[in-house]
N, C-alpha and C positions, 0 to 999 in steps of 0.2 A: 578592566576587561575581564579578569578572572572570575570577578564576582558576578558579572552580567552573564558570562558563559555558563557558570554554575546554575544560575537561576533558569536559564534557557533549558538546561539538561533536566533539572528537576521538574520543570513545567512539562517537559516531554514525557518523564516518567508518569506523572499524574494524568496527563492527557491519554498516555497509553492504557491506563487503568480503566478510563472511561471508554476507550475504543474496544476494550475487551468486552465491556457490558453491552455496548452497542451491537457488536458482532454476535454475541450469543443470544441476546433478546430479540434481535431481528430475525435471526435464524429460527428461532423457536415461536415467532409471532407473538412475542410478549411486549408489554408496555415498557418504555425506557424509564418511566417514573415510578411505577408501582409494580410489585412490592419493593421495598428497600432491599439493598444488597444482601444476599443470603446464600448459603451453601446449596449448591445444586443437588446434593446428595440428601442431606438431612433437613433442608429448608430453614435451619436455624439462622436467625438474623445475624449479620456480621457487624462487628463494632469496629472503631477507629484503629485499634491495634491489629485487626485482622486485614486492614485495606491499605496499609502502608505499601507502595509500590516496591516489589522486589524484596524488601527488607522483611515484610511479614511472610513471604514465602520462604525465605532462608530461616528465619526465626523458628518458624512452625515445621521446618524440615519437610515441606512440600505436603503437609497433612492438614485437614480441617481440624481447628482446635476442639470441636465438639464431637464429631463422629469418627475422627481419625481416618477417614477415607482420603486416599491420595488426591492431591490437587493437580490439575493438568499443568505440566510445564509450559503450555501456551500462554498462561497467564504472564509470568515474567517474561516470557519471549516477546509477547506484545508490547509489554511496557518498555523493555529495552530496545526493541526495534523502533518504536515511536521516538524515544529519547534521542537515539543516534540519528535517525532520519530528520528530525526537526533541527537538531544541531548542525546536521551537515548543511541543510539548505540555508540556515541562518548565517553560517560562516561564508556561504557563497554570496549572499545578497546583502548581508548586514541588515541594519535597521533602515529599511527602504520600502517604498510602496510595493516593490517586487516581492517582498516577503508575503503579501496577501495572497496572490495566486500560487506562490510556492507552497504555502502552508495548507491551502485548499487541496492542492495536488497531493501533498505528503499524507494528508488525513485520509483521502480517498484511496491512496494505494495501500496505507496500513491496514484499514478496514477491509479492503478487498482481500489482502493476503490473509488476514485472520479468518474470514468466512470461507475463503476458497481452500485453505488447509483444513478446516474442519468438515465442511460438506461439499467442497468443490463447486460452490456457488458464489457469484459476484452479484450483489443485490442491486436492483434498479432503484429502490427506495433509497439507497445511499448515493448511487451514481447521479441520478437525475438532479436532485437539489444541488450538489457540488458542481455539476456541469453547468447548471444556471449560474451559480455564483462565479464560475471561471469565465463564462461568457460576459457577464456584467463587469467584472474586474478588468477584462481585456479591453474593454471599451475606453477605459481610462489609464491602464497601466500596461506598459511594454515598450520595447525598443522598436518594434515593427507596427505597421498600421494594423487597424482592427481586421480588415479582411484577411489579412496574412494568417491570423490565428483561427479564423472561422474556416479557411481553407485547410488549415492543420486538422481541425475536427472532422472535416469531411475526408481528408486523406486516411486518418486513423480509422474512421468508421468503415470506409471503402475497402482498405486493405484487409482488415479483419473479416469483413463480410465475405470477400473474395476467398480467403484462406478457408473459411467455414464451409463455403460451397464446394470448393475443390477437394477439401478434405473429407467431405461427406459428414459434416457435424464434429470434425475434430477440434473445433473451436466453438465455444459456447456463446450464447447471446449476450451474456453478462460481459464477457471479454470484448465483444464488439462494441457495446455501448461504452465500456470503460476507456477503450482506445479513442473514442470520440471526445471524451473529456481530456484525455492525455494530449490529443491533437490541439485542442484549444489552448491548453497550458504551454505547450512546446513549439507550435508551429510545424509546418510540413516537414521540414528538413530534419529537425531533431526527432520528430515523432518516427520518421522512417528509420533513422539510426537507432532509436530505442527498440524498435521491433527486431532489427537485425541483431542487436546485442541481446535482447531477451531470448530470441530463438538460439543463438549460440550458447549462452549460458545454460538454457533449459535443455539443449541437446546433450551437453557435457554431463550435467547433473543426471538426466535420465539414463545415460550410459553407465554412469557409476553406480546408480541405484540398481540397475539390472545386473551389474557384475557382482554386487555384494548381495544379490537376491531379494532386495526390498521392492522390486518392481518387475513385473512380467511384461513381456513384449505385447503390445496392444491394449495394455492396462491404462486406464485414464490417469493422468498426473496433474495435480493442481499447477496451472501455469502463472497464477498470480504473483508468487515470489520472484520469479524470473522477469516478468514484466516490470515489477518495482525496481529490480536491479538495473535493468536496461534503461528505465526512465531516469532514474537518479544519476547514472553515469552519464547519459546523454545530456541531461539538464546541466550538470556540472562542467562536463569536459567535452561535450558534443561538438562544439565549434573547433576546438583544437583537434579532435580525432578527425573530423571532416577535412580540415585543411591538411592534416598529415597524410590522410588517404589520397586526397587530390595530388599530392606531389608525385604519387606513383603513376598518375594517369597522365600527367602533363610532360 
């Protein structure tokens, strides 16, 4: 098990490196295949020793080997985030069919976080294909009937659309479509819980950022990281939290 766990974590790091490329190139409207990996500052082509997840960043002390310009810490952040997220869902569901929708959801969440942090955008070009993959996977995989997951997608989309209308654009279109995909993955009950958790964590984080002067009142804030936190907690422990909460109402 230690060997398999290690392989899963390493796979997550490598996939995280790819997700960084996806996020940056799609934001810049560039091809994912061409040109090969290169420094965004000096355009020098990167080689194998420059592309080792996390290790290269530490070895190079966070600077490009060729032009010595600082490398964004978002690179190792994306790699570590992906590795821990994939390891988390793998430990939840094990080697089972449920790993397919869980990995699709995790990949969507990670890429959304990386694009949202960089430019406060969640890209349809990422969301729509993975939404399609989740719908297909839920035709065959899941503990609930297929309509239940479709209802989850409708609930996620409708809730975020309602919030966007009420808040006069406080929630972007990318978030709305992202939550449609989340709903298909989680179903309506856990989707609602994930939104509650994301809002709670986001409110606390926003308050702390204002206290330390990193965020001004009314300033837009990337909500993607808090959506991811809410979704993963809900996916892993949502039923337990729901049952715990219901004991206070009964």
